[in-house]
Residue, then its C-alpha position, 0 to 999 in steps of 0.5 A: x828624460x822621464x824614466x819608466x815606472x816599473x810593472x809593480x807600481x803600475x798595478x799598485x797603483x791600479x789596485x789603491x785606486x779600484x780595490x780601497x781600503x783592500x789589503x793587498x800584496x805583489x810578489x815579483x816572483x819574475x828571478x824564479x825564471x830568469x833561465x827561460x828563453x822568453x825572459x832573457x830580457x825582462x826583468x818583471x815577468x812573473x807575479x803573484x797578487x794577493x788582494x782582501x776585499x770587500x769590493x769581490x764578496x757574492x762574487x764567483x771565483x772567476x767574476x773577482x779573476x775578471x772584476x782583477x783583469x779587467x781593472x789591472x788592463x791589457x798594457x800590463x797583461x802584455x808587458x807580463x808572462x805571468x800573473x797568478x791572483x788570489x782575490x778574496x772576499x773578508x767572508x772568505 
């Protein structure tokens, strides 16, 4: 049986594919929420994602968020409790 890929690795793969030549960092902050009842069985539930990409040039904050979450996809969103983002363009 094949081991399931981690949520963090899935996010990383999608960022690399859709935001080529970007700089990014993914922080798994789930450990801060281990005692929360909704996290009883989840090990990857909370993430903070930083991306610096020219793909965000000339986009508002809302447009950047929409673009990011469309790329991440509902499958990942449903498996997590929280994804916080800091999305910047080189001009910022």
